[in-house]
N, C-alpha and C positions, 0 to 999 in steps of 0.2 A: 256445387259448392266450390269456392276457391279460397285459399288462404293467402293473406298478404301480411307483409311486415312494413309498417309505416307507408302503406300504399303500394309497395313493390310486391309483385307475385313471389311467393315463397321460393320457387326454384331459382328465380333471378337473384333474390336476396342471398341464398346459399352460395350461388356462384360468386357474387360480389364480395361476400365476407363469410366464409365457411365456418368460422368459429363463433359467430354471433349467436347462433341458435344451436343448442346442444341437447343431447339425450340425457335425461335425468330419471333414472329408475325411481319408483316410489318406495320400493322395499330395499333390498340389498343393492349396493352399488357395485357388486361383483357377482360372478357366477361361481358357486361353490365347486362345480365339477371341473373348473379350469384352474391351472396353476396361477400363481401371482403374475408371472411373465405373460401367460396367455391372456389374463384379464387386462393387463396393461396394453398389450398389443391389440386386443379387441377394441378397447376404448379409443386408442389412437386411430385405428383403421376406420372406426365408425365416424370419426371426426374428419376423415378424408386425407389422413397423412399417408404418403406413399410408402410402400413396403420397405425400401432401403432405409428410409428415415425412421420407420417404426422400429426396425432392428437396432439402429443406433440409439434412439431415445430409450427403448426398454433397457438396453445395456447401461446407459447413464443413470437411469432411475434405480435399477437394481444395485448399482455400485453406491449411489448416494444413500440408499436405505440399508446398505450393508447386507444385501441378499445374495452376494457372490461368495463362492468358496474362499476360505482363508488360505 
């Protein structure tokens, strides 16, 4: 069996446009055993974001959502 996206093999489609196909859990969109920051980092890493960028984005999101210490 092989998977294609508009006739393109899945692996190639992911290389061309990594954000076109995403992981979407059917139940919770988070893992209760992880902190908010860990959940954000997990989602970003699963989307192929590099570690340095993950750290930056998680910080920005935490600040935007006022999840940082006052």
